[in-house]
C-alpha positions as CSV (number, residue, x, y, z in Angstrom):
1,T,123.6,-194.3,-5.6
2,V,122.1,-190.9,-6.6
3,L,118.2,-190.8,-6.7
4,Q,118.0,-189.0,-10.1
5,L,114.3,-188.7,-11.1
6,L,112.8,-187.7,-14.4
7,P,109.1,-186.5,-14.7
8,S,107.9,-190.2,-15.8
9,D,109.2,-191.3,-12.1
10,Y,106.8,-190.0,-9.9
11,N,105.5,-193.6,-9.5
12,V,108.5,-194.6,-7.3
13,V,108.2,-196.3,-4.4
14,D,111.8,-196.5,-2.3
15,N,113.0,-200.1,-2.3
16,C,113.0,-199.6,1.8
17,S,109.4,-199.5,1.7
18,F,107.3,-201.9,3.5
19,S,105.5,-204.7,1.5
20,N,102.1,-203.7,1.8
21,I,103.5,-200.4,0.2
22,L,105.1,-202.5,-2.6
23,A,102.2,-204.4,-3.4
24,N,100.1,-201.6,-4.6
25,G,100.1,-202.6,-8.3
26,N,101.8,-199.5,-9.7
27,D,105.3,-199.9,-11.8
28,N,108.0,-199.7,-9.3
29,K,111.3,-199.0,-10.0
30,K,114.2,-201.0,-8.6
31,F,117.4,-199.0,-9.1
32,K,120.8,-200.6,-10.1
33,G,123.6,-200.4,-6.9
34,D,120.8,-200.4,-4.3
35,R,122.4,-201.0,-0.9
36,S,120.6,-203.4,1.8
37,P,117.2,-202.3,2.7
38,C,117.0,-199.7,5.6
39,S,120.6,-199.2,6.3
40,P,121.5,-195.6,7.2
41,S,121.5,-193.1,4.4
42,R,121.2,-189.2,4.7
43,V,118.0,-189.4,2.3
44,L,114.8,-190.6,4.1
45,H,111.7,-191.9,3.0
46,L,108.4,-190.5,4.3
47,R,105.1,-192.4,4.2
48,K,101.4,-191.6,4.5
49,I,101.6,-187.6,3.8
50,P,98.4,-185.9,3.9
51,N,97.6,-184.4,0.3
52,D,97.3,-181.1,1.5
53,V,100.6,-180.8,3.2
54,T,102.9,-178.5,2.3
55,E,106.9,-178.3,1.4
56,A,107.6,-176.3,4.4
57,E,105.9,-178.7,6.8
58,V,107.8,-181.7,5.6
59,I,111.0,-179.9,5.7
60,S,110.0,-179.0,9.5
61,L,110.3,-182.8,10.2
62,G,114.0,-182.3,9.7
63,L,114.8,-178.9,10.6
64,P,115.6,-179.8,14.4
65,F,118.1,-182.1,13.4
66,G,120.0,-180.1,10.8
67,K,120.6,-178.7,7.3
68,V,117.7,-179.9,5.0
69,T,119.4,-180.0,1.6
70,N,116.9,-181.6,-0.7
71,L,113.5,-182.5,-0.9
72,L,111.1,-184.3,-3.5
73,M,107.2,-184.6,-2.9
74,L,105.4,-187.4,-4.4
75,K,102.1,-186.1,-3.3
76,G,100.1,-188.8,-5.6
77,K,101.9,-191.7,-3.4
78,S,101.4,-189.7,-0.3
79,Q,105.3,-190.2,0.0
80,A,108.3,-187.9,0.2
81,F,111.9,-188.0,0.1
82,L,113.8,-185.9,2.5
83,E,117.6,-184.7,2.0
84,M,119.7,-184.4,5.1
85,A,123.3,-182.6,5.0
86,S,124.5,-185.4,6.8
87,E,124.2,-189.1,7.4
88,E,124.4,-188.5,11.0
89,A,121.7,-186.2,11.1
90,A,119.3,-188.4,9.2
91,V,120.4,-191.1,12.0
92,T,119.4,-188.7,14.6
93,M,116.0,-188.0,13.1
94,V,115.5,-191.6,12.3
95,N,116.1,-192.7,15.9
96,Y,114.3,-189.8,17.4
97,Y,111.0,-190.5,15.4
98,T,110.9,-194.4,15.6
99,P,109.5,-194.4,19.1
100,V,107.8,-191.2,18.6
101,T,105.5,-191.1,15.2
102,P,105.7,-187.4,14.0
103,H,102.5,-185.8,12.7
104,L,101.7,-183.5,10.0
105,R,98.0,-182.0,9.9
106,S,97.1,-184.7,12.9
107,Q,97.8,-187.4,10.8
108,P,100.9,-189.8,11.6
109,V,103.7,-190.0,9.3
110,Y,106.3,-192.7,8.9
111,I,110.0,-192.1,8.3
112,Q,112.7,-194.5,7.5
113,Y,115.8,-194.5,5.6
114,S,115.9,-194.5,1.7
115,N,118.1,-196.9,-0.6
116,H,119.1,-193.9,-2.1
117,R,122.7,-191.8,-1.1
118,E,121.2,-188.3,-2.5
119,L,118.3,-186.5,-4.3
120,K,119.0,-185.0,-7.6
121,T,115.6,-182.7,-8.9
122,D,117.1,-180.5,-11.0
123,N,115.4,-181.7,-14.0
124,L,112.2,-181.5,-12.4
125,P,109.4,-179.4,-13.0
126,N,107.5,-177.5,-9.8
127,Q,110.5,-177.5,-8.0
128,A,110.3,-173.7,-7.2
129,R,108.2,-173.9,-4.3
130,T,110.5,-176.8,-2.8
131,Q,113.7,-174.7,-3.4
132,A,111.9,-171.5,-1.8
133,A,111.0,-173.7,1.5
134,L,114.7,-175.1,1.4
135,Q,115.8,-171.5,1.3
136,A,113.1,-170.5,4.0
137,V,115.1,-173.4,5.9
138,N,118.9,-171.9,5.2
139,A,117.5,-168.6,7.0
140,V,116.4,-170.9,9.9
141,Q,119.9,-172.4,10.2
142,S,121.5,-168.8,10.1
143,G,119.5,-167.9,13.2
144,A,116.3,-166.6,12.0
145,L,113.6,-169.1,13.1
146,A,111.0,-169.1,10.0
147,L,109.6,-171.5,7.7
148,T,106.8,-170.6,5.3
149,G,105.1,-173.2,3.0
150,A,105.4,-170.7,0.0
151,P,108.0,-168.0,-1.3
152,A,108.5,-165.9,1.7
153,T,106.8,-162.3,1.4
154,E,108.9,-159.4,3.3
155,G,109.7,-160.7,6.4
156,G,109.7,-164.5,5.8
157,L,106.4,-164.5,6.8
158,L,103.1,-165.1,5.3
159,P,100.3,-163.1,5.8
160,G,98.1,-163.5,8.7
161,Q,101.2,-164.8,11.0
162,S,101.5,-163.0,14.2
163,S,103.8,-163.4,17.1
164,V,100.3,-164.2,19.3
165,L,99.2,-167.9,18.9
166,R,95.6,-169.1,19.8
167,I,95.7,-172.5,21.8
168,I,92.9,-175.0,22.2
169,V,93.4,-177.9,24.4
170,E,91.2,-180.8,23.3
171,N,90.1,-184.0,25.4
172,L,91.4,-182.4,28.6
173,F,92.1,-185.6,30.4
174,Y,94.8,-183.9,33.0
175,P,94.4,-180.4,33.8
176,V,97.0,-177.9,31.6
177,T,98.3,-175.2,33.4
178,L,99.9,-171.7,32.2
179,E,103.0,-173.0,33.7
180,V,102.7,-176.4,31.4
181,L,102.2,-174.1,28.5
182,Y,105.2,-172.0,29.4
183,Q,107.4,-174.9,29.5
184,I,106.2,-176.3,26.5
185,F,106.3,-173.3,24.1
186,S,109.3,-171.6,25.4
187,K,111.2,-174.4,23.9
188,F,110.9,-172.5,20.6
189,G,111.8,-168.8,21.7
190,T,111.4,-166.1,24.1
191,V,107.5,-166.0,25.7
192,L,106.5,-162.9,26.6
193,K,102.7,-163.2,27.5
194,I,100.1,-165.8,28.4
195,I,96.6,-165.5,28.9
196,T,94.3,-168.7,29.7
197,F,90.6,-168.8,29.9
198,T,87.8,-171.2,29.1
199,K,85.3,-171.0,26.1
200,N,82.7,-173.3,25.3
201,N,83.9,-175.7,27.8
202,Q,87.1,-175.4,26.4
203,F,90.8,-174.8,27.8
204,Q,92.5,-172.0,25.5
205,A,95.2,-169.5,25.9
206,L,96.5,-166.9,24.2
207,L,100.5,-166.7,23.9
208,Q,102.8,-164.0,22.6
209,Y,106.1,-164.7,21.3
210,A,108.7,-161.7,21.1
211,D,109.2,-162.8,17.4
212,P,106.5,-164.0,14.7
213,M,109.1,-166.5,13.2
214,N,108.8,-168.2,16.7
215,A,105.3,-168.5,16.9
216,N,105.7,-169.8,13.4
217,Y,107.8,-172.4,14.2
218,A,106.4,-173.6,17.1
219,K,102.6,-173.6,15.5
220,M,104.3,-176.2,12.8
221,A,105.8,-178.4,15.5
222,L,103.2,-178.2,17.9
223,D,100.0,-178.2,16.2
224,G,97.9,-181.4,16.2
225,Q,100.5,-182.9,19.2
226,N,99.2,-184.6,22.4
227,I,100.7,-183.4,25.4
228,Y,100.1,-186.8,27.3
229,N,99.4,-190.6,25.8
230,A,95.9,-189.9,23.8
231,C,94.9,-186.9,25.4
232,C,95.3,-183.1,25.8
233,T,95.8,-182.4,22.1
234,L,97.1,-178.8,21.3
235,R,95.0,-177.3,18.4
236,I,97.1,-173.9,17.2
237,D,96.2,-171.2,15.2
238,F,97.4,-167.5,14.6
239,S,95.8,-164.7,16.6
240,K,94.2,-161.9,15.1
241,L,95.7,-159.9,18.2
242,T,99.0,-158.2,17.8
243,S,99.8,-158.0,21.3
244,L,98.5,-159.3,24.7
245,N,97.3,-157.0,27.8
246,V,98.1,-158.9,31.0
247,K,97.0,-157.1,34.2
248,Y,97.4,-159.7,36.4
249,N,100.4,-162.5,37.0
250,N,99.0,-165.3,38.5
251,D,97.7,-168.8,37.8
252,K,95.8,-168.0,35.1
253,S,97.8,-164.9,32.9
254,R,101.3,-163.7,33.2
255,D,103.3,-160.9,31.7
256,F,107.0,-162.5,31.9
257,T,108.2,-158.8,31.2
258,R,106.3,-157.4,33.9
259,L,107.3,-159.1,37.4
260,D,105.6,-155.9,39.1
261,L,102.1,-156.9,38.3
262,P,100.0,-157.4,41.0
263,S,98.4,-160.9,41.4
264,G,94.9,-159.7,41.5
265,D,91.9,-162.1,42.8
266,G,93.2,-165.1,41.2
267,Q,90.8,-164.7,38.1
268,P,92.4,-164.5,34.8
269,S,92.6,-160.7,33.2
270,L,91.7,-160.2,29.9
271,D,91.0,-156.5,28.6
272,P,87.5,-155.5,27.5
273,N,88.2,-155.9,23.8
274,M,89.8,-159.7,24.6
275,A,87.1,-160.7,26.7
276,A,84.3,-159.5,23.8
277,A,86.4,-161.6,21.4
278,F,87.0,-164.6,23.3
279,G,84.1,-165.1,25.7
280,T,84.2,-164.5,29.6
281,P,87.2,-166.3,31.0
282,G,86.6,-169.4,33.6
283,I,88.4,-171.5,35.5
284,I,89.3,-175.1,35.2
285,S,88.8,-176.5,38.2
286,S,89.3,-180.1,37.2
287,P,91.3,-182.3,39.9
288,Y,94.2,-184.6,38.7
289,A,92.2,-187.5,37.8
290,G,94.8,-189.7,35.6
291,A,95.2,-193.3,36.1
292,A,98.7,-194.0,37.9
293,G,101.4,-194.5,35.0
294,F,99.8,-192.7,32.4
295,A,102.8,-191.3,31.0
296,P,103.1,-188.2,28.6
297,A,103.0,-189.2,24.7
298,I,106.0,-187.7,23.2
299,G,109.4,-188.2,25.2
300,F,112.4,-190.2,26.5
301,H,112.9,-193.6,28.0
302,Q,111.3,-193.7,31.4
303,A,109.0,-190.6,31.5
304,A,109.8,-187.4,30.2
305,G,107.4,-185.0,28.6
306,L,107.1,-183.9,24.4
307,S,110.3,-183.7,23.6
308,V,111.9,-181.5,21.2
309,P,115.6,-181.8,19.6
310,S,118.1,-179.0,20.0
311,L,117.6,-176.1,17.6
312,P,118.4,-172.8,17.6
313,G,116.8,-171.1,20.5
314,A,115.0,-174.3,21.5
315,L,117.3,-176.3,23.4
316,G,116.0,-179.2,25.2
317,P,112.9,-181.2,25.9
318,L,109.3,-179.9,26.9
319,A,109.4,-179.7,30.8
320,I,106.5,-182.3,31.8
321,T,108.0,-184.5,33.7
322,T,106.7,-187.9,35.5
323,S,107.6,-190.0,38.0
324,A,109.1,-193.4,36.7
325,V,108.2,-194.6,39.8
326,T,104.7,-193.5,40.5
327,G,103.5,-192.5,37.0
328,R,102.4,-189.1,38.9
329,M,102.9,-185.8,37.1
330,A,105.2,-183.5,38.7
331,I,104.1,-180.2,37.1
332,P,105.4,-177.3,38.7
333,G,102.6,-175.4,41.3
334,V,101.1,-172.0,41.0
335,A,103.5,-170.7,43.5
336,G,106.4,-171.3,41.3
337,V,107.2,-168.4,38.5
338,P,108.1,-169.8,35.1
339,G,110.7,-166.7,34.7
340,N,112.5,-167.8,37.7
341,S,116.0,-169.4,37.8
342,V,116.0,-170.9,41.3
343,L,114.9,-174.9,41.9
344,L,113.9,-176.1,45.1
345,V,115.4,-179.6,45.5
346,S,113.5,-182.2,47.5
347,N,113.6,-185.6,49.0
348,L,117.4,-185.9,48.8
349,N,119.4,-188.3,51.0
350,P,121.0,-186.1,53.8
351,D,123.8,-188.2,54.3
352,A,125.0,-188.4,50.9
353,I,124.4,-185.1,49.3
354,T,126.4,-182.2,49.4
355,P,126.4,-178.7,47.7
356,H,129.3,-179.5,45.2
357,G,127.4,-183.0,44.3
358,L,124.3,-180.8,43.5
359,F,126.7,-178.5,41.6
360,I,127.8,-180.9,39.4
361,L,124.7,-183.1,38.6
362,F,122.7,-179.5,37.8
363,G,125.7,-178.3,35.9
364,V,124.8,-181.0,33.3
365,Y,121.8,-179.0,32.3
366,G,123.4,-175.2,32.9
367,D,125.5,-173.1,34.7
368,V,124.6,-173.4,38.2
369,H,125.5,-170.4,40.1
370,R,124.8,-171.2,43.8
371,V,123.8,-174.1,46.0
372,K,121.7,-174.1,49.4
373,I,121.4,-177.0,51.3
374,M,118.7,-176.1,53.8
375,F,120.6,-176.0,57.5
376,N,117.5,-177.2,59.2
377,K,116.0,-179.5,56.8
378,K,119.0,-180.9,54.7
379,E,116.8,-183.1,52.5
380,N,116.0,-179.8,51.0
381,A,118.2,-177.5,48.8
382,L,117.8,-174.4,46.7
383,V,119.7,-174.8,43.6
384,Q,120.5,-171.2,41.4
385,M,120.6,-171.6,37.6
386,A,122.1,-169.1,35.2
387,D,118.8,-168.3,33.7
388,A,115.2,-169.5,33.8
389,T,115.6,-171.5,30.4
390,Q,118.5,-173.6,32.3
391,A,116.4,-173.9,35.5
392,Q,113.3,-175.4,33.1
393,L,116.0,-177.8,31.6
394,A,117.1,-179.2,34.6
395,M,113.9,-179.4,36.3
396,S,112.3,-181.5,33.1
397,H,115.5,-183.9,33.2
398,L,116.3,-184.3,36.4
399,N,112.8,-184.5,38.3
400,G,111.8,-188.0,39.1
401,Q,115.4,-189.5,39.1
402,R,116.8,-191.7,41.6
403,L,119.7,-190.3,43.5
404,Y,121.6,-192.0,46.8
405,G,118.5,-194.4,47.0
406,K,115.5,-191.7,46.9
407,V,113.5,-190.0,44.1
408,L,114.8,-186.5,43.6
409,R,112.2,-183.8,43.4
410,A,112.5,-180.4,41.4
411,T,110.3,-177.6,41.1
412,L,110.3,-173.7,40.6
413,S,111.4,-172.0,44.0
414,K,109.2,-168.9,45.1
415,H,112.8,-167.4,45.9
416,Q,114.1,-165.1,42.9
417,T,117.8,-165.8,44.2
418,V,119.9,-167.7,46.9
419,Q,121.0,-165.7,49.7
420,L,124.4,-166.2,51.1
421,P,124.9,-166.7,54.6
422,R,125.7,-163.4,56.7
423,E,129.1,-162.8,58.1
424,G,129.3,-164.8,61.6
425,Q,125.8,-166.9,60.7
426,E,126.4,-170.5,61.4
427,D,125.9,-172.1,57.9
428,Q,128.4,-175.5,58.1
429,G,129.6,-174.9,54.7
430,L,125.8,-175.6,53.4
431,T,125.6,-172.4,51.1
432,K,128.1,-172.2,48.2
433,D,128.6,-169.5,45.5
434,Y,130.1,-171.1,42.3
435,S,129.3,-167.9,40.1
436,N,132.9,-168.0,38.8
437,S,133.6,-171.8,38.8
438,P,135.9,-172.9,36.2
439,L,133.7,-176.1,35.6
440,H,130.6,-174.0,33.9
441,R,129.8,-176.2,31.0
442,F,127.8,-173.3,29.1
443,K,130.1,-170.0,29.5
444,K,130.9,-169.8,26.0
445,P,128.1,-168.6,23.7
446,G,127.6,-171.4,21.0
447,S,129.1,-173.9,22.6
448,K,128.8,-177.6,21.5
449,N,128.0,-178.7,24.8
450,F,124.4,-176.9,24.3
451,L,123.9,-179.7,21.4
452,N,124.7,-182.6,23.6
453,I,122.3,-182.2,26.3
454,F,120.4,-185.7,27.3
455,P,118.4,-187.1,29.6
456,P,120.2,-189.1,32.7
457,S,121.0,-192.7,31.0
458,A,123.1,-195.4,32.0
459,T,125.7,-194.8,29.6
460,L,128.2,-191.9,30.0
461,H,130.2,-190.0,27.4
462,L,133.9,-189.8,28.7
463,S,136.3,-187.3,27.0
464,N,139.7,-185.4,27.8
465,I,141.1,-188.6,28.6
466,P,145.1,-188.8,28.3
467,P,147.0,-191.1,26.0
468,S,148.4,-193.2,28.8
469,V,145.1,-194.3,30.3
470,T,143.9,-197.9,29.5
471,V,140.4,-199.2,29.1
472,D,141.1,-201.1,32.6
473,D,142.2,-197.6,34.4
474,L,138.5,-196.3,33.6
475,K,136.7,-199.4,34.5
476,N,138.5,-199.6,37.7
477,L,137.9,-196.0,38.4
478,F,134.1,-196.5,38.1
479,A,134.0,-199.6,39.6
480,D,135.7,-198.3,43.0
481,T,132.7,-195.8,43.1
482,G,130.4,-199.0,43.8
483,C,129.2,-199.3,40.2
484,T,128.7,-202.3,37.9
485,V,130.6,-201.4,34.4
486,K,128.5,-203.5,31.9
487,A,130.5,-202.2,28.7
488,F,133.2,-199.7,27.7
489,K,134.8,-198.4,24.3
490,F,136.8,-196.0,23.1
491,F,135.9,-193.3,19.8
492,Q,137.8,-195.1,17.0
493,K,138.5,-191.7,15.5
494,D,139.4,-189.9,18.8
495,R,140.8,-191.9,21.6
496,K,140.2,-188.6,24.1
497,M,136.6,-190.4,24.2
498,A,134.9,-193.0,25.2
499,L,131.5,-194.6,26.5
500,I,130.9,-196.3,29.4
501,Q,127.8,-198.4,30.4
502,L,127.0,-198.6,33.9
503,G,124.2,-200.9,35.4
504,T,121.5,-198.4,36.3
505,V,120.6,-194.8,35.7
506,E,121.0,-194.1,39.3
507,E,124.6,-195.4,39.2
508,A,125.7,-193.3,36.3
509,I,124.2,-190.0,37.9
510,Q,126.3,-191.0,40.9
511,A,129.1,-191.7,38.8
512,L,128.8,-188.4,37.0
513,I,129.0,-186.4,40.4
514,E,132.0,-188.2,41.7
515,L,133.9,-188.4,38.5
516,H,133.3,-185.7,36.5
517,N,136.7,-183.4,36.9
518,H,138.7,-186.4,38.2
519,D,142.4,-185.7,38.1
520,L,143.4,-188.3,35.6
521,G,147.1,-187.3,35.3
522,E,148.8,-185.3,32.8
523,N,147.1,-182.2,33.2
524,H,143.9,-184.1,32.0
525,H,140.7,-183.9,34.1
526,L,138.0,-186.1,32.9
527,R,134.8,-184.7,31.4
528,V,131.9,-186.6,32.1
529,S,128.4,-186.3,30.7
530,F,125.0,-188.5,29.7
531,S,125.2,-190.3,26.3
532,K,122.3,-190.7,24.0
533,S,123.8,-193.7,22.6
534,T,124.1,-197.5,23.7
535,I,127.1,-199.4,23.4
């Protein structure tokens, strides 16, 4: 069905709406040929849209999931129709926003499938703003991370938009650290500098991106979001400052372009002009006082943090994790350097873990260059990733997961590199260099593997399966590792790929370690990764 609207159709309410919407007494139109309610469609119906919201803000909800091809705003009805380029993108978007209600201007917005296959708005007036916003989105899709709420000015940004954001954290139930802010905001682009301070008894920060477009998208995506359930709400505005001057690298201020700065006395440092503008910096001294099990507000099943789907320059989730076992937050300590690519992995099972096992597991989230299991304390290891972003990604997904019967802990290390043993130094094979490994998943720029990074799950995605291998062959292969195979299916369109569902997430993690790159014969080595799907 094509949803072709005339100006008189502005009272339309999508047939997939809930009964309380349909009962509002308006002249709702039913379109012939509608499919059964709420079956997947690339056209999505949005309800409870704030009256003052811009086209670009509505489009921003769909942007992380793929290209947005059309939009119809029904402001009088507080509704909108959003058309994605593919049904797959729409399904991903609905699946993501079902457990995580998105917000526009701090108001919850509800998204469901429309009964219509596409939007046709050519004959509607007042579409200039929408088309301008869509053009801005197309610029985003081609690599420039920009969104504007009106026809773009030169450079794609509106007046008043800069690369420096001013962030206020309201309802500070948990302490929010510089590391937390870095992990959240670095998913939208390169963060150059952060300064944290208190003013009017509020925790605030100034954060500078490398590009104002990154700041613009981060503001649109994060303003009004809660870092944790019902607390630590982000309020974000553009700063009048064009650049930050950081004098010290410590737990209150940091310049990620200058690792040579002194640590100072632990006080946050603002230059005199900033201090005058923003008040005297203070130190938040609230200890962790949260209730056990107080999980972050926006995230994955189990307990991860505010989650942002993959988009150019913003891979993976916001990296605030909790342990599913204790509900305690595991925020990296101030000793860690957010720009660091080395992780300290602790609470390992020394009888089962190997450098190769850590290489394979952490290699799901980035290219592992070196692994070192501590000679005198084998439950601890250092894992060096290709860069700081991959280290953050691996830490956010793997911290708190169970591996060989123990809850793995991952934080940023104080070390900048993993040293190889000196010649003649006793090591027992505990230090390995993988920098030239053929098993790296992300060495090709733009690899599709970047789009398939998911948290550990009980369902694994298998690929590179030769034609001669049967369902039973693969079930038996996984069962032989001690796993319970609950379900299995080949992909209909491509029998080289399959999904296998195991008994627990822990089983799946261990099976991935043991069977990724397993030789299936016919010069085919099995590729294993975590799936976002279930069978």
